[in-house]
N, C-alpha and C positions, 0 to 999 in steps of 0.2 A: 410121664415126663415130657418135658418139653423138648421140641424139637432145636436142632442144635441152629438151624437157619433163622428160627424165632428168637432164642437166645444172640446170635449173632447181629440183629437185627437191630434188637432191644437198645444192645452195646453200642452199638452207630449211633441210633437215636441219640441216645440222651449223652453218649462221648463224652468231656472230660466232667461233664454235670454227676454221673453215676458211683455212686458213692460202696455202693452193695448190693449183688444181685448173687440173689440166693433162689434154692428150691424148695419147698417145704411142703409134708402133706399133712395133710386132714382130712380124720375121716376117710375116704376110699378115694379122694381127688388132689392130684400134685398140682399146686399151686407155684408164682413165682411173685417173690420180694423184689423191688426195687426200690434202694436208698439213696435221695438225691442229699445233693445241698440246696435244692432248694426245687419248688416247683412252682411253677405259673402255667396260664391258661397257654398261652403254645408250647409246653412240653406237654401236656395230656392232646391237644392237635395233635402234636405228631406224630405220637403214639397210639392215636386214636384206629389206623388201619392195619395194628399189629396181631393178628392169630391171636398168640398167647397174650392175654391183658394180665399184666403185674398187681399187684398192691404196691402203691405208691405212698412212701414214709419220706420227709425228710428225716436228719440226724435228730433235729429237736423233737420231733412228734414218735419216733421210734424210741428213744430216750423218758420223754413227760408222758406219753402214753403207756406208760405199764402199769401203773397205777389203775388206768383206767380200762383197761384190758387185759388184767393180766393172763384167763385163761388161755386165750388167743395169743400172746406175746410166748408164754411161755410152750408152747406147741410150737411154736416157730422155732424159736430159742432150741429144746430139744432134738428136732427134727426136721433139720433142713442140711442143706446141702449146698455150699458152695462153688459158685459156678464163677465170679469173678468179684474183686476190688475185694477190701478190707471186711474182715469175719468181725462186725461190731456185733455182731448176738451174742457173741460168747460173755462180752461184757454185759449186758443188761440182766437187769434186777431184779425180781421178781419178789415183791413184799409179801409175806403167807397172809399178812393178815389180810391185805387188799385181795388177794385170792382168796382166802376163804367165803368175804361177802361176797363176792360172783359168784362162788358156786353154789352157796346158798341160793340166792336168787336164782341161778341158773336151773337148780334141781327141783327147783317148787315150780317156775315158770313152764316148766316140760312137763312137768304133771299134770298141771292145771291143764295146755294144750292139748294131751294125749285123753287126760277124761273129757271135757270136751269132743275130741274128734272120735272117742269111741262113740259117743252119743249120737254123733252125725252118721257114722260109718257101718256096714253089714259086707258079705260075704267078702269077697274078693276083698275089696277096701280094706279091713283090716287085715288079711295078708302085706297089701300094700302099707297099713300104716304098720307092722311090727319091723318089717324088713326097711323102710324108713328112719326107725329111729335109733341104731347102732351108730350113721357114719354120721349124727349129730353129736350122740352122746358119747363116743369116741373120743375126741379131746378134754372134755368136759372129765368125763371118769379117770381118765389119764395123769389132770392137773394134782387128783387126788393123792397119789405117792409124793407129791411134791410136801404135802402140806408135811407129812413124817420122815421128811429128807431119803426117801427111799430113793433108787435109781430110776430112769425111765425106762419103761417097758418097749416093746414091740405091740401093735394093737390085738395079735396072736395072745400074746403073754400076758397084757395087763389085765384082765378079764381077771382069773386068779390071781395075782398081787396084788390087785385091791381087795379083793376078796377075804385074804388070806390076811390082807392088813388092819380091815376097817370089821373081822367079821361078819361081813352080808352076802349074803347070797346070788352073784351076779351069772348065775350060770346058764339064765333066759340069754342074755345078751351075749355070752358067748356063743351060744348057739345059732342065735339068729345071725351073728356076725359068720359061721363057718357055713350056713347058709347062705349068706351074701355070696363066700366064696365059689358056690357050688358043691364045699366037702360035706356035706349034709342035708336034709331035708326035714320039712314039717314033720313031728311028731306027735301033735295033738292039734285040737279043738284050736283056731285061731285064735279065741274069747281067751285061751287062758294065756297063752303065748301076753296080751293084753295085758290079763291080770297080773300076770306075771312082772313085768317091767312098770305096772304102776307102783305094786310092791316094793321093787328095789327101786324107786324113783321118792317114793314116800319114804323107806327105810334109811338112805342116803340122805336126805333133805334133814331129816334128825340130826344124825350124828352131824352133820356140818354144824346145823346149829350149836349144838353142845361143844363142838370141839374146839380147846385154849390155845390159842397159836403161840410157838414161842418163835419166834426170831431166829 
């Protein structure tokens, strides 16, 4: 969570140029979003010394970019807390067609990446590889609920909600999520976790590929 002093500093620097200041969760991290009327080099230079570095967007970039970054913008829309200004995010429209397209790309690319990383790593590196998979996948997996008009869930509940909605086994992702939070320990060989994650990515990739969007 951003410190109040950091938030106040950003508000002071941006002044009347600031339209929206919000905090949002992505994976394990809490991030800041600052939407401005305009962003020039002087704006960046003034913010360069701030400890908390916000995601900077103009109003036009926010609304015009939802077709390019539907997963990222949907995650911000669903998991943000307003800190100052106007809540532009509540009016943000996410196209399911664009979302489905990016979801297929993300699941396919994450699958290819994980295969390659598995070939490179062994021992403790496999444990780190398994643990690193969940924060990256959380906002992507969560977006699957939106395709079926289902409400957003907390990260802890999301795995089961997606599993029920798409009839796909996401237990390995939920288990690793619990391990990361200190609520569970590894119970299987690390290679089995990687095997299970690869299967989830492959299964969901095929499901998304065949999904027929209804806007």
